[in-house]
N, C-alpha and C positions, 0 to 999 in steps of 0.2 A: 828116649827120655819121656818122662811123664808130661803129657800135654797140659795138665793142670798147672804146671809150674810157670811157664812163660819165661821170657828172658829176664835176668836180673843183673845188676852191675857185677862185674867180675870180682870186685873186692869182697862181695858178700856170698858168692857162690858156695864157698866151703861150708857156710853155715846152714845151707839148705839140704834137705833130704830129697834127692831125686830118685825116682823109681823107674826101673826099666819097663815095668808093666804094672798094671793095677790089680794083680792077682796074687803076687808073691807076698808072703807074710814077712814083716820086718824082722830082721835079725839085730837085736839090740847090741849084742857084743861086737858085731861088725860095724854098726853105725858109730858107736861111741868108743870102740877099742878098749872096753873094760866091761866088767860085770856088775857095775854099781846098780842100785835100785833105780827104776825108771818111773818118772812122773810125766803125765800128759796133761797139758793145758788145752782144753777144747774151746775154740773160738777165742784165741789169746789176745785179740785186739791189737793195741800198739805195743804189747809186750812188757809193760812196766812191771806187772806182777811176776811174770815168768822170769824175767831177767833178774829182778831183785831176789827171788827165791833161789835161782841158780847161783847167784853171787854169794848168798848167805849159806847155801847148802852145797858145797862142792862135793860132798859125798854122794849126791844124787845126780842122775842124768835127767834132763828135761827135754821133752819134745813139745814145741808150740805149734798148734794146729790153727791155721788162719786162712780163710778162703780168699780174702782180698789182697791183691798183690802189694799195694802201697803199705798196708799194715804189716804184711809179712816182711817187707824190706826194712821197715822200722825195727822189727824185732831183731833181725840180723844185725842191724847197726848197733842196737843196744847190747847184743851178745859180745860184740867186739869192744865197744866202749867200756862195758863193765868187766871185760876180761873173763868171759864165761865160756871156756871150751866145752863145758858140759851141757850146752844149750844148742839145739838144732830146731829148724823151722821147716814145716811142710805146708804147701798150699793145697788144701783138699777139704771136702766136706767132712765134718766130724763124724757123722753117723756112718758114712762109708768106711772111714778109716777104722773105726772100732769094730764094725761087723766083718770086714774083709781083710784087713791088713795087720791087725794085732793078734799075735798068737794067744791062745787060751792061757790063762793064769801066768801072764808074763809081766804085768804092770803092778807096781807097788802103790800107786796113787793116781787118781783122776780128779782133775779140777774143772768144774763147769761154773764159770763166774760171769754173771750178768749177760746171759744169752738173750737173744731177741725174744721178748715176751709175747710177740704176736697178740696184742691186747684185744683186738676185735673178735667177737664170738666166731665168725666164719673163718678166722685165721688160726684159731687155737690148735687145729689139727697139725699145723706146721711146727709147733713147739718141739724142741729136741727132747726134753725130759718127759717121756711118755712111758707107760708100763713096758712096752716092747723094747725100748731103748735100755731100760733098767736091766732087763734080761741080758742084753748084750754086754752091759757093763759088768754084770756078775760073772760072765764068762771070761773076761780078760783080766780082771783084778785078781791078784793072788789072795789066797786065804790069809787073813790078818792084814790085808791091804785096806786102802781107804778111798772113799768118795767124798768130795767137798763141793758143795753147791751154795751159790749166793746169788741174790737178785734183789733189785729195788722194787719189783712188781709183786705186791702182796698176794694177789690171787695166784699168780704163777708159783710163788714160793709155797703156798699151801697145797696146791694141786700136785706140783712136782715132788715136794717132800713126801706127800702121802703115797705117791707111786713107789718111792723107794722104801718107805716104812712098810708097805704091804708086801714087799718082796721078801720071802723067807731067808734069802741069802745075805741080807744086810741087817745090821743092828745099829741104831742111832747111838752116837756117843756125845758127850757134853762139850768137850773142849777140843781145840785144834791139836792134832798130834805133833805139830811142828812149832809150837809156841806162837809168839806174836807174828801175825801175817802182814806183809806189805799190802797197801791198798792197790787196787787196779786203777787204771786211768779213768774208767767209767765210774768207779766207786768214789773217787775224789770229786768228780763232777756232781754226782747225785748227793753226796754228803753236803757239799757246798750249797746245794739247793734245798737242804733240809729234809731230804727223803729218808725214810726208814729203810735200813738194810736187813734183809732176812738172810741168815747164814746157818748151815747145818753140816754135820759131819756124820758119816756112817763107816762102820768097820765091816769088811767082808768076812763072813763066818767061815 
C-alpha cells in the first residue's frame, strides 16, 4: 500500500486511490470503472470545488489530489455526502503525480486553484506553476483538453500565467469551458476579505 496514504476511517476507504507502488501509471478505466473524461484537481483543499463539480458534472470523473490527511478525509466525506461516485481522492504531491503517475494524453482537464503562493522571494522556487511543470502538464493533457488556474496572489497569477502563455502547447481562452464554476473554500474566504481573484483558462493544442 502507498505509504503516502496513511490510515483513514474504513467508511471512506473506497473513496481513496491506493497505489501498490509509486511507479505504475494510473489506469483511469480501472479506477472509475468507466471511460468518462478525467479531471484532476491539484491541491484540492477541503474539496468544496471538486465535490460540487463532480455533483454537477456526473459525465466526468474527478481525482482530487491533496497531501494533507485531514483535508483528504474531508474530500472523501463530501464525495459521500454529495453522492459523487465519480470522485476519488489521493494523498500525494501534485508534481509527483503529474510527472510519474499520469499517462501521457490521458487527462481532459487539470485544475490548479489557489495553490500556496510562497510569497517571499526566497520561497518562490517552491511554487508549483513553473515552466518545467507546464511542460509536464502539456504531456498529460489531451489535445483540446484544458488547464484552469486561479489564485488570489497577484504576482503569482502574472508569473504563473506567463509561464503557460509562453508554452507553445497551450492557447489561452476567454471563458470557462464548463460554464459557471463553484467557488473553492479558499476563494470564499478571500472574496469575503475583499481580495481580487485572478483566473485563467488554456486549451491544449
